VEXVOPA-385983 format. One record per residue (C-alpha): x, y, z; chain. Coordinates in steps of 0.05 Angstrom, whole numbers. Example, Ala and Ser with C-alpha at 12.3 -4.5 7.8 and 13.67 -1.06 7.14 Angstrom:
<rec x="246" y="-90" z="156" cadena="A"/>
<rec x="273" y="-21" z="143" cadena="A"/>
***
This chain:
<rec x="-812" y="-105" z="881" cadena="A"/>
<rec x="-783" y="-148" z="825" cadena="A"/>
<rec x="-827" y="-198" z="791" cadena="A"/>
<rec x="-805" y="-270" z="791" cadena="A"/>
<rec x="-786" y="-305" z="726" cadena="A"/>
<rec x="-850" y="-346" z="732" cadena="A"/>
<rec x="-892" y="-283" z="738" cadena="A"/>
<rec x="-858" y="-253" z="677" cadena="A"/>
<rec x="-874" y="-316" z="638" cadena="A"/>
<rec x="-947" y="-314" z="658" cadena="A"/>
<rec x="-954" y="-242" z="636" cadena="A"/>
<rec x="-916" y="-246" z="571" cadena="A"/>
<rec x="-958" y="-249" z="508" cadena="A"/>
<rec x="-949" y="-306" z="458" cadena="A"/>
<rec x="-918" y="-282" z="393" cadena="A"/>
<rec x="-968" y="-311" z="345" cadena="A"/>
<rec x="-1025" y="-285" z="387" cadena="A"/>
<rec x="-1000" y="-215" z="372" cadena="A"/>
<rec x="-1001" y="-230" z="298" cadena="A"/>
<rec x="-1068" y="-265" z="298" cadena="A"/>
<rec x="-1099" y="-212" z="343" cadena="A"/>
<rec x="-1079" y="-164" z="289" cadena="A"/>
<rec x="-1109" y="-208" z="236" cadena="A"/>
<rec x="-1170" y="-229" z="276" cadena="A"/>
<rec x="-1160" y="-302" z="295" cadena="A"/>
<rec x="-1132" y="-288" z="364" cadena="A"/>
<rec x="-1088" y="-349" z="367" cadena="A"/>
<rec x="-1016" y="-364" z="385" cadena="A"/>
<rec x="-956" y="-408" z="373" cadena="A"/>
<rec x="-917" y="-396" z="436" cadena="A"/>
<rec x="-935" y="-427" z="503" cadena="A"/>
<rec x="-913" y="-411" z="574" cadena="A"/>
<rec x="-874" y="-349" z="553" cadena="A"/>
<rec x="-818" y="-389" z="518" cadena="A"/>
<rec x="-808" y="-386" z="443" cadena="A"/>
<rec x="-822" y="-452" z="409" cadena="A"/>
<rec x="-783" y="-451" z="344" cadena="A"/>
<rec x="-813" y="-383" z="330" cadena="A"/>
<rec x="-782" y="-369" z="262" cadena="A"/>
<rec x="-803" y="-437" z="234" cadena="A"/>
<rec x="-872" y="-434" z="266" cadena="A"/>
<rec x="-888" y="-364" z="242" cadena="A"/>
<rec x="-865" y="-385" z="173" cadena="A"/>
<rec x="-910" y="-446" z="174" cadena="A"/>
<rec x="-968" y="-404" z="200" cadena="A"/>
<rec x="-962" y="-350" z="147" cadena="A"/>
<rec x="-957" y="-403" z="92" cadena="A"/>
<rec x="-1022" y="-435" z="117" cadena="A"/>
<rec x="-1062" y="-371" z="109" cadena="A"/>
<rec x="-1095" y="-356" z="42" cadena="A"/>
<rec x="-1072" y="-288" z="17" cadena="A"/>
<rec x="-1107" y="-249" z="-37" cadena="A"/>
<rec x="-1129" y="-178" z="-54" cadena="A"/>
<rec x="-1191" y="-161" z="-13" cadena="A"/>
<rec x="-1189" y="-85" z="-2" cadena="A"/>
<rec x="-1180" y="-72" z="-76" cadena="A"/>
<rec x="-1198" y="-2" z="-100" cadena="A"/>
<rec x="-1214" y="20" z="-29" cadena="A"/>
<rec x="-1140" y="18" z="-13" cadena="A"/>
<rec x="-1086" y="66" z="-33" cadena="A"/>
<rec x="-1038" y="20" z="-69" cadena="A"/>
<rec x="-1000" y="77" z="-100" cadena="A"/>
<rec x="-971" y="101" z="-35" cadena="A"/>
<rec x="-909" y="74" z="-1" cadena="A"/>
<rec x="-932" y="27" z="53" cadena="A"/>
<rec x="-896" y="18" z="119" cadena="A"/>
<rec x="-910" y="-20" z="183" cadena="A"/>
<rec x="-898" y="42" z="225" cadena="A"/>
<rec x="-953" y="87" z="250" cadena="A"/>
<rec x="-1026" y="76" z="268" cadena="A"/>
<rec x="-1062" y="20" z="232" cadena="A"/>
<rec x="-1135" y="4" z="217" cadena="A"/>
<rec x="-1149" y="-68" z="199" cadena="A"/>
<rec x="-1218" y="-90" z="174" cadena="A"/>
<rec x="-1239" y="-158" z="201" cadena="A"/>
<rec x="-1301" y="-192" z="172" cadena="A"/>
<rec x="-1334" y="-255" z="197" cadena="A"/>
<rec x="-1375" y="-298" z="149" cadena="A"/>
<rec x="-1420" y="-356" z="166" cadena="A"/>
<rec x="-1408" y="-396" z="102" cadena="A"/>
<rec x="-1350" y="-437" z="77" cadena="A"/>
<rec x="-1303" y="-388" z="43" cadena="A"/>
<rec x="-1287" y="-436" z="-14" cadena="A"/>
<rec x="-1360" y="-449" z="-31" cadena="A"/>
<rec x="-1398" y="-384" z="-25" cadena="A"/>
<rec x="-1467" y="-390" z="-57" cadena="A"/>
<rec x="-1480" y="-355" z="-123" cadena="A"/>
<rec x="-1536" y="-316" z="-89" cadena="A"/>
<rec x="-1483" y="-278" z="-49" cadena="A"/>
<rec x="-1470" y="-278" z="25" cadena="A"/>
<rec x="-1475" y="-225" z="80" cadena="A"/>
<rec x="-1420" y="-209" z="129" cadena="A"/>
<rec x="-1439" y="-238" z="197" cadena="A"/>
<rec x="-1394" y="-192" z="238" cadena="A"/>
<rec x="-1353" y="-130" z="221" cadena="A"/>
<rec x="-1297" y="-106" z="266" cadena="A"/>
<rec x="-1251" y="-47" z="255" cadena="A"/>
<rec x="-1187" y="-62" z="293" cadena="A"/>
<rec x="-1149" y="2" z="308" cadena="A"/>
<rec x="-1075" y="-4" z="328" cadena="A"/>
<rec x="-1046" y="59" z="358" cadena="A"/>
<rec x="-982" y="89" z="330" cadena="A"/>
<rec x="-942" y="62" z="389" cadena="A"/>
<rec x="-966" y="-9" z="372" cadena="A"/>
<rec x="-980" y="-23" z="446" cadena="A"/>
<rec x="-1056" y="-28" z="447" cadena="A"/>
<rec x="-1111" y="-52" z="400" cadena="A"/>
<rec x="-1182" y="-26" z="399" cadena="A"/>
<rec x="-1237" y="-70" z="370" cadena="A"/>
<rec x="-1295" y="-29" z="344" cadena="A"/>
<rec x="-1353" y="-73" z="324" cadena="A"/>
<rec x="-1401" y="-45" z="272" cadena="A"/>
<rec x="-1471" y="-75" z="279" cadena="A"/>
<rec x="-1489" y="-112" z="216" cadena="A"/>
<rec x="-1557" y="-76" z="213" cadena="A"/>
<rec x="-1524" y="-7" z="212" cadena="A"/>
<rec x="-1560" y="36" z="161" cadena="A"/>
<rec x="-1507" y="66" z="116" cadena="A"/>
<rec x="-1496" y="89" z="44" cadena="A"/>
<rec x="-1467" y="34" z="0" cadena="A"/>
<rec x="-1433" y="61" z="-63" cadena="A"/>
<rec x="-1449" y="36" z="-133" cadena="A"/>
<rec x="-1409" y="-25" z="-153" cadena="A"/>
<rec x="-1400" y="-73" z="-212" cadena="A"/>
<rec x="-1369" y="-141" z="-196" cadena="A"/>
<rec x="-1370" y="-163" z="-269" cadena="A"/>
<rec x="-1431" y="-207" z="-258" cadena="A"/>
<rec x="-1483" y="-163" z="-225" cadena="A"/>
<rec x="-1486" y="-88" z="-214" cadena="A"/>
<rec x="-1508" y="-52" z="-151" cadena="A"/>
<rec x="-1534" y="17" z="-168" cadena="A"/>
<rec x="-1517" y="46" z="-100" cadena="A"/>
<rec x="-1561" y="70" z="-42" cadena="A"/>
<rec x="-1572" y="63" z="32" cadena="A"/>
<rec x="-1580" y="-5" z="64" cadena="A"/>
<rec x="-1555" y="-48" z="121" cadena="A"/>
<rec x="-1480" y="-50" z="123" cadena="A"/>
<rec x="-1477" y="-126" z="118" cadena="A"/>
<rec x="-1512" y="-121" z="51" cadena="A"/>
<rec x="-1448" y="-89" z="22" cadena="A"/>
<rec x="-1413" y="-157" z="23" cadena="A"/>
<rec x="-1475" y="-187" z="-8" cadena="A"/>
<rec x="-1481" y="-136" z="-65" cadena="A"/>
<rec x="-1406" y="-144" z="-79" cadena="A"/>
<rec x="-1406" y="-220" z="-79" cadena="A"/>
<rec x="-1472" y="-240" z="-111" cadena="A"/>
<rec x="-1465" y="-280" z="-175" cadena="A"/>
<rec x="-1394" y="-301" z="-156" cadena="A"/>
<rec x="-1364" y="-360" z="-118" cadena="A"/>
<rec x="-1300" y="-376" z="-81" cadena="A"/>
<rec x="-1242" y="-326" z="-80" cadena="A"/>
<rec x="-1277" y="-279" z="-129" cadena="A"/>
<rec x="-1337" y="-274" z="-83" cadena="A"/>
<rec x="-1292" y="-259" z="-23" cadena="A"/>
<rec x="-1251" y="-206" z="-60" cadena="A"/>
<rec x="-1310" y="-168" z="-88" cadena="A"/>
<rec x="-1353" y="-174" z="-26" cadena="A"/>
<rec x="-1297" y="-148" z="18" cadena="A"/>
<rec x="-1279" y="-93" z="-32" cadena="A"/>
<rec x="-1349" y="-64" z="-32" cadena="A"/>
<rec x="-1352" y="-68" z="44" cadena="A"/>
<rec x="-1285" y="-32" z="47" cadena="A"/>
<rec x="-1310" y="22" z="0" cadena="A"/>
<rec x="-1373" y="29" z="43" cadena="A"/>
<rec x="-1332" y="38" z="106" cadena="A"/>
<rec x="-1285" y="86" z="71" cadena="A"/>
<rec x="-1344" y="128" z="48" cadena="A"/>
<rec x="-1375" y="126" z="118" cadena="A"/>
<rec x="-1311" y="140" z="158" cadena="A"/>
<rec x="-1257" y="165" z="111" cadena="A"/>
<rec x="-1214" y="106" z="134" cadena="A"/>
<rec x="-1172" y="69" z="83" cadena="A"/>
<rec x="-1160" y="0" z="113" cadena="A"/>
<rec x="-1086" y="-18" z="120" cadena="A"/>
<rec x="-1101" y="-92" z="117" cadena="A"/>
<rec x="-1160" y="-139" z="121" cadena="A"/>
<rec x="-1180" y="-209" z="138" cadena="A"/>
<rec x="-1241" y="-254" z="129" cadena="A"/>
<rec x="-1255" y="-302" z="186" cadena="A"/>
<rec x="-1294" y="-364" z="169" cadena="A"/>
<rec x="-1334" y="-384" z="231" cadena="A"/>
<rec x="-1349" y="-453" z="202" cadena="A"/>
<rec x="-1274" y="-466" z="201" cadena="A"/>
<rec x="-1268" y="-454" z="275" cadena="A"/>
<rec x="-1300" y="-522" z="287" cadena="A"/>
<rec x="-1235" y="-552" z="262" cadena="A"/>
<rec x="-1194" y="-508" z="309" cadena="A"/>
<rec x="-1236" y="-532" z="368" cadena="A"/>
<rec x="-1230" y="-603" z="342" cadena="A"/>
<rec x="-1154" y="-599" z="348" cadena="A"/>
<rec x="-1159" y="-569" z="418" cadena="A"/>
<rec x="-1213" y="-618" z="438" cadena="A"/>
<rec x="-1255" y="-565" z="473" cadena="A"/>
<rec x="-1258" y="-491" z="488" cadena="A"/>
<rec x="-1278" y="-469" z="558" cadena="A"/>
<rec x="-1307" y="-400" z="573" cadena="A"/>
<rec x="-1356" y="-362" z="617" cadena="A"/>
<rec x="-1424" y="-351" z="586" cadena="A"/>
<rec x="-1447" y="-283" z="611" cadena="A"/>
<rec x="-1521" y="-292" z="597" cadena="A"/>
<rec x="-1573" y="-346" z="585" cadena="A"/>
<rec x="-1571" y="-363" z="511" cadena="A"/>
<rec x="-1622" y="-404" z="472" cadena="A"/>
<rec x="-1604" y="-433" z="404" cadena="A"/>
<rec x="-1649" y="-421" z="345" cadena="A"/>
<rec x="-1610" y="-471" z="303" cadena="A"/>
<rec x="-1601" y="-533" z="346" cadena="A"/>
<rec x="-1652" y="-572" z="386" cadena="A"/>
<rec x="-1675" y="-641" z="406" cadena="A"/>
<rec x="-1739" y="-677" z="385" cadena="A"/>
<rec x="-1777" y="-691" z="449" cadena="A"/>
<rec x="-1801" y="-759" z="423" cadena="A"/>
<rec x="-1740" y="-788" z="388" cadena="A"/>
<rec x="-1684" y="-752" z="426" cadena="A"/>
<rec x="-1651" y="-737" z="359" cadena="A"/>
<rec x="-1628" y="-671" z="330" cadena="A"/>
<rec x="-1683" y="-625" z="304" cadena="A"/>
<rec x="-1688" y="-552" z="285" cadena="A"/>
<rec x="-1726" y="-514" z="340" cadena="A"/>
<rec x="-1749" y="-454" z="298" cadena="A"/>
<rec x="-1773" y="-438" z="229" cadena="A"/>
<rec x="-1729" y="-382" z="203" cadena="A"/>
<rec x="-1749" y="-332" z="149" cadena="A"/>
<rec x="-1705" y="-320" z="88" cadena="A"/>
<rec x="-1681" y="-255" z="118" cadena="A"/>
<rec x="-1655" y="-292" z="179" cadena="A"/>
<rec x="-1710" y="-270" z="227" cadena="A"/>
<rec x="-1751" y="-319" z="268" cadena="A"/>
<rec x="-1818" y="-341" z="241" cadena="A"/>
<rec x="-1842" y="-389" z="294" cadena="A"/>
<rec x="-1821" y="-442" z="344" cadena="A"/>
<rec x="-1830" y="-514" z="323" cadena="A"/>
<rec x="-1874" y="-553" z="371" cadena="A"/>
<rec x="-1844" y="-615" z="404" cadena="A"/>
<rec x="-1772" y="-592" z="398" cadena="A"/>
<rec x="-1730" y="-568" z="457" cadena="A"/>
<rec x="-1677" y="-516" z="436" cadena="A"/>
<rec x="-1605" y="-523" z="459" cadena="A"/>
<rec x="-1595" y="-479" z="520" cadena="A"/>
<rec x="-1530" y="-449" z="545" cadena="A"/>
<rec x="-1542" y="-426" z="617" cadena="A"/>
<rec x="-1503" y="-369" z="647" cadena="A"/>
<rec x="-1440" y="-396" z="677" cadena="A"/>
<rec x="-1377" y="-436" z="659" cadena="A"/>
<rec x="-1381" y="-481" z="598" cadena="A"/>
<rec x="-1333" y="-525" z="559" cadena="A"/>
<rec x="-1357" y="-526" z="487" cadena="A"/>
<rec x="-1352" y="-581" z="436" cadena="A"/>
<rec x="-1336" y="-558" z="365" cadena="A"/>
<rec x="-1409" y="-560" z="344" cadena="A"/>
<rec x="-1432" y="-524" z="408" cadena="A"/>
<rec x="-1379" y="-470" z="400" cadena="A"/>
<rec x="-1401" y="-453" z="329" cadena="A"/>
<rec x="-1475" y="-454" z="350" cadena="A"/>
<rec x="-1463" y="-409" z="410" cadena="A"/>
<rec x="-1426" y="-354" z="371" cadena="A"/>
<rec x="-1482" y="-352" z="320" cadena="A"/>
<rec x="-1538" y="-335" z="369" cadena="A"/>
<rec x="-1569" y="-266" z="371" cadena="A"/>
<rec x="-1645" y="-268" z="366" cadena="A"/>
<rec x="-1664" y="-294" z="435" cadena="A"/>
<rec x="-1611" y="-260" z="477" cadena="A"/>
<rec x="-1635" y="-226" z="540" cadena="A"/>
<rec x="-1653" y="-152" z="541" cadena="A"/>
<rec x="-1658" y="-149" z="465" cadena="A"/>
<rec x="-1582" y="-155" z="462" cadena="A"/>
<rec x="-1583" y="-174" z="387" cadena="A"/>
<rec x="-1519" y="-158" z="350" cadena="A"/>
<rec x="-1483" y="-127" z="409" cadena="A"/>
<rec x="-1491" y="-191" z="449" cadena="A"/>
<rec x="-1468" y="-235" z="392" cadena="A"/>
<rec x="-1408" y="-190" z="379" cadena="A"/>
<rec x="-1389" y="-194" z="452" cadena="A"/>
<rec x="-1396" y="-270" z="453" cadena="A"/>
<rec x="-1354" y="-277" z="390" cadena="A"/>
<rec x="-1299" y="-234" z="420" cadena="A"/>
<rec x="-1302" y="-274" z="485" cadena="A"/>
<rec x="-1298" y="-338" z="445" cadena="A"/>
<rec x="-1236" y="-316" z="407" cadena="A"/>
<rec x="-1202" y="-298" z="473" cadena="A"/>
<rec x="-1222" y="-364" z="502" cadena="A"/>
<rec x="-1189" y="-399" z="444" cadena="A"/>
<rec x="-1124" y="-362" z="459" cadena="A"/>
<rec x="-1126" y="-386" z="531" cadena="A"/>
<rec x="-1144" y="-457" z="512" cadena="A"/>
<rec x="-1090" y="-459" z="459" cadena="A"/>
<rec x="-1037" y="-436" z="508" cadena="A"/>
<rec x="-1062" y="-485" z="561" cadena="A"/>
<rec x="-1074" y="-548" z="521" cadena="A"/>
<rec x="-1050" y="-541" z="450" cadena="A"/>
<rec x="-988" y="-504" z="435" cadena="A"/>
<rec x="-940" y="-536" z="483" cadena="A"/>
<rec x="-957" y="-602" z="450" cadena="A"/>
<rec x="-913" y="-620" z="390" cadena="A"/>
<rec x="-967" y="-669" z="367" cadena="A"/>
<rec x="-1023" y="-617" z="367" cadena="A"/>
<rec x="-984" y="-557" z="342" cadena="A"/>
<rec x="-980" y="-574" z="267" cadena="A"/>
<rec x="-1054" y="-590" z="262" cadena="A"/>
<rec x="-1072" y="-528" z="301" cadena="A"/>
<rec x="-1031" y="-483" z="256" cadena="A"/>
<rec x="-1063" y="-514" z="195" cadena="A"/>
<rec x="-1133" y="-508" z="223" cadena="A"/>
<rec x="-1123" y="-435" z="242" cadena="A"/>
<rec x="-1096" y="-417" z="174" cadena="A"/>
<rec x="-1156" y="-450" z="141" cadena="A"/>
<rec x="-1204" y="-403" z="176" cadena="A"/>
<rec x="-1173" y="-339" z="147" cadena="A"/>
<rec x="-1164" y="-303" z="81" cadena="A"/>
<rec x="-1118" y="-244" z="88" cadena="A"/>
<rec x="-1100" y="-181" z="50" cadena="A"/>
<rec x="-1034" y="-158" z="82" cadena="A"/>
<rec x="-1038" y="-88" z="53" cadena="A"/>
<rec x="-971" y="-96" z="18" cadena="A"/>
<rec x="-934" y="-111" z="84" cadena="A"/>
<rec x="-908" y="-183" z="93" cadena="A"/>
<rec x="-944" y="-221" z="147" cadena="A"/>
<rec x="-879" y="-234" z="183" cadena="A"/>
<rec x="-870" y="-158" z="190" cadena="A"/>
<rec x="-939" y="-153" z="221" cadena="A"/>
<rec x="-919" y="-207" z="270" cadena="A"/>
<rec x="-857" y="-174" z="297" cadena="A"/>
<rec x="-883" y="-103" z="294" cadena="A"/>
<rec x="-942" y="-120" z="338" cadena="A"/>
<rec x="-901" y="-162" z="387" cadena="A"/>
<rec x="-918" y="-117" z="446" cadena="A"/>
<rec x="-993" y="-127" z="441" cadena="A"/>
<rec x="-1019" y="-178" z="491" cadena="A"/>
<rec x="-1089" y="-208" z="490" cadena="A"/>
<rec x="-1105" y="-165" z="551" cadena="A"/>
<rec x="-1085" y="-104" z="511" cadena="A"/>
<rec x="-1145" y="-112" z="466" cadena="A"/>
<rec x="-1200" y="-63" z="485" cadena="A"/>
<rec x="-1270" y="-72" z="457" cadena="A"/>
<rec x="-1310" y="-8" z="445" cadena="A"/>
<rec x="-1385" y="-11" z="433" cadena="A"/>
<rec x="-1417" y="33" z="380" cadena="A"/>
<rec x="-1480" y="67" z="405" cadena="A"/>
<rec x="-1455" y="50" z="475" cadena="A"/>
<rec x="-1481" y="-20" z="463" cadena="A"/>
<rec x="-1553" y="2" z="459" cadena="A"/>
<rec x="-1599" y="-16" z="401" cadena="A"/>
<rec x="-1621" y="46" z="364" cadena="A"/>
<rec x="-1673" y="20" z="315" cadena="A"/>
<rec x="-1711" y="52" z="258" cadena="A"/>
<rec x="-1760" y="20" z="210" cadena="A"/>
<rec x="-1744" y="31" z="136" cadena="A"/>
<rec x="-1795" y="13" z="82" cadena="A"/>
<rec x="-1770" y="-45" z="39" cadena="A"/>
<rec x="-1712" y="-60" z="86" cadena="A"/>
<rec x="-1743" y="-70" z="154" cadena="A"/>
<rec x="-1713" y="-51" z="222" cadena="A"/>
<rec x="-1644" y="-21" z="218" cadena="A"/>
<rec x="-1593" y="6" z="267" cadena="A"/>
<rec x="-1578" y="81" z="265" cadena="A"/>
<rec x="-1507" y="100" z="285" cadena="A"/>
<rec x="-1508" y="158" z="334" cadena="A"/>
<rec x="-1467" y="222" z="326" cadena="A"/>
<rec x="-1422" y="198" z="381" cadena="A"/>
<rec x="-1411" y="132" z="345" cadena="A"/>
<rec x="-1389" y="172" z="284" cadena="A"/>
<rec x="-1341" y="210" z="330" cadena="A"/>
<rec x="-1312" y="143" z="351" cadena="A"/>
<rec x="-1300" y="124" z="279" cadena="A"/>
<rec x="-1269" y="192" z="266" cadena="A"/>
<rec x="-1223" y="178" z="325" cadena="A"/>
<rec x="-1201" y="113" z="291" cadena="A"/>
<rec x="-1183" y="154" z="230" cadena="A"/>
<rec x="-1144" y="205" z="272" cadena="A"/>
<rec x="-1112" y="156" z="321" cadena="A"/>
<rec x="-1148" y="187" z="381" cadena="A"/>
<rec x="-1187" y="125" z="402" cadena="A"/>
<rec x="-1151" y="124" z="469" cadena="A"/>
<rec x="-1177" y="193" z="484" cadena="A"/>
<rec x="-1247" y="174" z="462" cadena="A"/>
<rec x="-1246" y="113" z="507" cadena="A"/>
<rec x="-1222" y="153" z="566" cadena="A"/>
<rec x="-1278" y="204" z="558" cadena="A"/>
<rec x="-1331" y="150" z="545" cadena="A"/>
<rec x="-1318" y="96" z="597" cadena="A"/>
<rec x="-1387" y="65" z="590" cadena="A"/>
<rec x="-1372" y="50" z="517" cadena="A"/>
<rec x="-1315" y="4" z="536" cadena="A"/>
<rec x="-1338" y="-68" z="541" cadena="A"/>
<rec x="-1319" y="-106" z="604" cadena="A"/>
<rec x="-1300" y="-170" z="567" cadena="A"/>
***
């Protein structure tokens, strides 16, 4: 039976979504299946994205690069303004290895828990040295960026994280992107709201209401390492009940930050899932309410670009766009390391860390060898139903 033209339009993937899925923002410039000045819009989009060297010495810049073949793209989320990173350094809030198969038809998002206990190689960023040793993987960005600010902090933090992943997996990233979660407030501002299904009750540790004044108040005292110290009496935390929600910009940012009070000790796996669901919700909201609007589109393109810093791996962003044109949002498959189960171990001087299982290491090996599809088929419980 032939599909109608309307059905084909509903199923077709927006062009910029394919590009930004590849780069991690999961947004689009085409609505309703019809191209809206695609050449001009892609050009404007690529110009709005900051581009600089991130992978650095972890890459293989001496080889001839091509858009063909399997690709591994390192996506890093930070919870600090990328143009004003503190001199104390910053930790990566989320780490995703996006594997694109050689046929460029499907993308696999492999989230690495930020508490994963891994060897971090020695590194000198010109301001402070890291002597090398095992620590939480999110500390790699910290050790690379400390003492630096702005673009230098991004480049060196990302480089050490790339070197860490290369040592752990043998994977040389083909491209990379830093996603600034703070900047997504501006994206939601342009859209007006982002609606999505919240799959579990979620309590905020950052936003609350003073029971006496009705004004904003912090509901918890948080330790320097980010762990909870105690609840503050007389403050009611913001609560996102399981079910459908339409988030304001502030609520959206708050929701994707939560991890500590998730049900069933969900921790990083729950937050990763919520961030991925949020990105996909932005795609849907952009197609529905933003990108068919000539008044919203310029501001949306600018807001999206401001959230990202990209290392294109020596391949022009426009080439990434058109090479990945067959990948639809529904073609993104999320695979959970450790089957989504917390595997803790207490390390003196570091605290509780996550130990990657032997099967998780097989998954990462599969990303190196372009056999992730086979791994997913043989490990169906590792595939997230998002």
